N, C-alpha and C positions, 0 to 999 in steps of 0.2 A: 493411543496417544503417547507421545513422548515430551517430557517436560525437563528442561534444563533449568536448575534452580541456583541462582546467584545469591547468597546470603552476605550481608555486610559483616556477619560474624557468625561463628558456629562452634558447636561443642568440639573440644573441651572448654572453649573460651566463651561461655555463655551461649545464648540462642537455643537453649534446649526445645523451645516451642518451635523453632524453625524445623528442627529434626522431627519433632512430633507431627508437623505438617507433612514432611516428606513421607514418613512411615504410614500415615493415614492414607495418602494417595497410593502408596505401593501396595496396601492391603486391599485397595479398590482395583487392583490390576493395572494401574497407570505405571508406565515406565519412567523412572525418575532417575536423574543424575544430578549430582550436586558437585559444585566447585568450592572448596573450603580453604581459606587462607588464614593460617595462624599467624598473628602479629607477635613478634619476639623483640622485647627490649634490648637494645644495644648494651644497656648496663648489666643485663643478665645472661649474656650470650654465651653459648658453649659451641665447641667445635662441631658437634652433631647439629646444632641449630644451623650453622653456616652451611654445612654439607646439605641439610634438607632444603635450604633455601634455593639451591641450584638444581633440584630435581623435583619431579611430579610423581607422587606416589598414588597408585591406583588401589583403592580399598573397597572391600565389599563389607558393608555395615548394615546388618539386618536385611540383606537382599538388595540394598541401595548401593549404586556405584558412586563413590565419592572420590573425587580427584583432590589430593591434598598437597600443599606446599607451604613454605614459610615466607614471611615478609620481614626483614630486620628493620625495625622502626628507628629512625633517626631522632635524637632527643630535641625537642622545643622547635620542631620544624613542621608544623601540621600542614601547611599547604604543599609543601614538597612531598610529605608522606602521603597525602591524598593522591596526588598525581602518581607517585610511584607505586602505590598499592593498587590503583587502578590499572596501571601498566601491567603489573604482575597478574592481575586477574584477567586481563586481555590476553596475555601469553597463554595461560592455561586454557582459556577459551578457544584459542587457535589450535592448541593440541587436541582439545575435545573434538574440534570440527575435523581435524586430520584423520582421526582415529574411531570416531563413532558417527552413528546415523544422525542426520540433521534432525534437530528437535522440531516439534510442532509449535511450541510455546515456550518463551523464555520468562521465568518468574523470578523476579528480584525482591528480596526481603529487605526493606529499607533503602532509600535512595542515597543516604550517606554511608558508604561511598560506591556500592555496587551499581547504582544506577548509571553512573558513567560508562563503564564498560558494557553493561547491559544494553543501553540505548545504541552504543557503537555497533555491537554484535547484531542487534535486531535489524538496523539499517543495511549492514553488510550482506546478511542472509536473507533479507526480506521476510522476517519472522515476526509474528505478534509478540508484543511484550506487555506483561503485567507487572506493576510495582506495588507491593503491599507495604504501606507506611506503618511503622510501629513506634516511632520515636516519641517519647513524651515531651520533648521540647517543642513539638508542634501544637500543644494543647493551647486552645485559643484564650483561656481566661486566666493565665497565670504570668505575672511580670517576671519571676525568677526563671520560668521555662525559656522565656523570649531571651534572656541573657546568654543563653547556650547556643542561640542561633545567631552567628556573626554575619556581617554585611557581605563578606566574600562567599559564605555558605549560600546566602539568598540568590547571589548572581548565578552561581553554578546551578543551583537547585531550579531556578526559573528555566534555564536551558534544558534541564532534564524533563520538568513537568509540562513544559509547552511543545513537547514532541507528540507524535502520534502514539501515546501510551496509555493503557487503561490503569488508572490509579484506584487503589482499594485502600481504604483506611479501616482500622479496627474499631473505630468509634466516630460518633457525629461530631465531637468536639475537634478531632483532627480534621475531619472534612471541612468544617467552617473555616478553620485557620488556613488550610492549604488552598481553599477557595479565595480567601480574602487575600492572601499574600502572593500566590503564584498564578492565579487565573488560569488553571490547566486547560489545555487544548480540548480535552474530553471530559465529559461529566464523571465526577467521582462516584464510586460505589462504596457502600459500607458493609463489611463482613466482620463480625466479631471473631475472637479466638475460641479455641475449645479446650476441654480437659478430658482425660480418659476416664469414663464412668465405671470401667471395669477395675481400675486402679483406686480412684478416689470414689469411695462408697461408704455408707454409713456402717458403723460397727453394730453387731448384734448385742454387745453389751451396753451398759449404762454410761454416761458421761461422768466425769469426776464428781465425787460427793461435794467438793468445794466448787461453787460456781466460778467458771473459768472463762475469762476473756483471752483471746489468742490473736496475735498477729504474726505474720510471716512476711518479713521484708528485709531488704538491704538496709543496714543502718547508715543511711546517708541523709543529708539535710532535706532533701525533696520528699522523703517518706513521712516526715512529720511525726516521728516517735517522740521528740521532744514535747510536742504539744499533747500526745497522748499520756505521757508521764504527768503533766500539769493536770490534765483532765482526770486521770485516775486518783491523783492525790486529792482532788475535790470530791470525787465519788467516795472514797474510802472514809471520809469524815463521817458519813452517815451509815455506810455499808461495809461491815468488817469482814465478814465470812466469804471472801472472794479472792481470787488471784488474778494476775495478769501475766501471761507468758509471752515473751518477745523472742521470737526465733529469727535468727539471721545474724550476719556479721558485716562489718563495714568500718569506715574511718571514724565514725562517731560512737563506736562501741563503748570505749572507756568513758567518754564524756557523758554518754547517756547513763551508765552505770553510776557515775559520780553524782549525776542529777537526781537519780532515785535515792541515793543515800542522803543528799541535802534535803530532799522533800520527805525523808524519813518514812518511805513506803517500803515496808518489810516483805510484803507479799508480791513482789515482782521478781520474776525468774527470767534471767537472760541465759538461753540454751547455747548461743553461738550458732554457727552454721550446722544445719541438719541434713541428713540424707533425705531423699524423696519418701523413703519408707518411714523415717522418723517424722516427717511432716504430716503424712497421712495419719500416723498413730495419734499425733497431737490434735489434728483436727477431728478425729473420731471421738475423742475423750473431752473436747472443749464444749462449751455452751454457746459461745458467740465468737465470731470472727470480726476483727476491727482492722480497717486499713484508712489511717489518718493522713493520707498523702497531700502534699502541696499541689502536686499535678501528677496525673495518671493517664497514660495513653489509653490503657484498657482496664487492666486489673486482673490478669489470670488467677492470682491468689483468690480472688472473690469467687470465680466460678469453681475453682478447686474446693473451696469450703462449702459452697452450694451443692456440689456433688456429693459431699458428705452429709447433707441435710442441715448445714448450719444457717441461722439467720445472720445477717451481716449489718454492721455499723460502718459507714464510709462517708468520707467527705465529698462534697461536689467539687470534684477535682478534674473532671473531663470524663473519663471512660465510665466511672461507676454510675453515672446518671443513666447510662444506656442499660445498665444491667439491673439495678434496683429500681424497677419500674412500678412496684406495688408495696404497700405497707405490709403485706404478708410475708415479704422477703426479707425486710430489714428497715434501717433508718439511714436517711441521707441528712448530713448537717453541713454547715458551712465550714471550710477549711481555716486553719489558723485560730480557731475559737475553742479553747479549753473548756469554757462554761457550756457551750452547746454540746460538745462531745460528752461532757460528764453527764448533762441531762439525758442524752441519748442512752448512755450506759444504765442510768437509773431507770429510765423507761424500759429497757430491755430486761433488766433484772425483775422489775416488778410485773411485767407482762409476758414473761418467757413462755408461759403456758399457751399462750395465743399463737405461737409460731409452731408449725407442723412440718418436722423433718421430711417426711414423705413428699408432702406437697412442694416444698422448696427443691427437692432433688427432681421431681417431675418437671418443674419449670426449667431446671437446668438441662434435663434430657431433651426437651421440646426446643431449646433455643441455642445450647452451646455444646452439644455432643458432636463427636467427629462425623457422624453420618450427615448431620444438618449443615454443618459448615463445609464439608468437601462437596456436598450437593450443590451449595451456592457457588462455589468456585468453579465446579465443573459447568455449570450454566454460563458463567462468564466466558470461560475458555471456549466452549462450544459456540457461543455467539461470535466471538472474535474470529474463530477459524471459518465460520459461515460467511461473515462479512468479507473476509480475505478473499474468498472463492467468488463472491458476487461480482 
């Protein structure tokens, strides 16, 4: 089977989980080709960027063929950028068709905006197409998320989702909203994300001597780190011998540090952006993982923590409800509620002995390992190819 992958973003500009998907399929013997377009701001443009925007670079990345080019983004012109970006993707798709074997399946990651060229190419070549939606803005239960979805987005997305396309969402919360908003032509399937169990694994040593709560997140409003600080401030009024490690960077970094100073919580550590290896190291030495998001499409950080055997505290923000399905795995609380989050931290601290790392990891392996998730995708791909031949 040959799969052409059209991601709406791709490393080094985020989307490491898209690359992980491709590598997992490649390891299964599937022929994968990726078209990756890097977005370059006109404000930071270099002569090299301009040159690269006129050429298509063919790269071999861990055995996967990746066709790369640049798109020079125009400032403050989102609609025009969307159309021009889609046009650039179409141009590279045409190059692919002239120089490579016709794929069996087109797999788009996120309809905004690779869905447009993906649908066009699928029609032109009469190829089955799958769109996996990852965007948190589609989470059904959060008003802030819906503000990121503009009216003109909806009109274009309706045109994409109402085509003969198999939509896959990474959580049931995304499925509910896509069903309600777009009434897709085909029934939506739900397949979660995965993490690498060989990389994310429990340490043979012991956790930190100081009971450690850990969060790994971008320091943006929707991740709810401000609520976590309020909750931790309440928690530490009764429990002193603990620490909170906040790993990540973002536009709220300084604001959040200032907030922790105002709250006078001295045992909060902001690490800044960490490498994947450092994230693993922190997961292995922590006691509990916390994700206090206001909305969350899935929550890859949660399953990475579970792969390391950590119990999780998370908000009912969309994706986490699919993952934390049993009290033996962790605690779910309402979002935007510091009191509820503080009580969950208290319960975790007092009952930590009841959580078993090996059982948590076994749950992860059974539900979110690469073997499980790629098998589910292959079932979908094979069904589509069979129905095309019928």
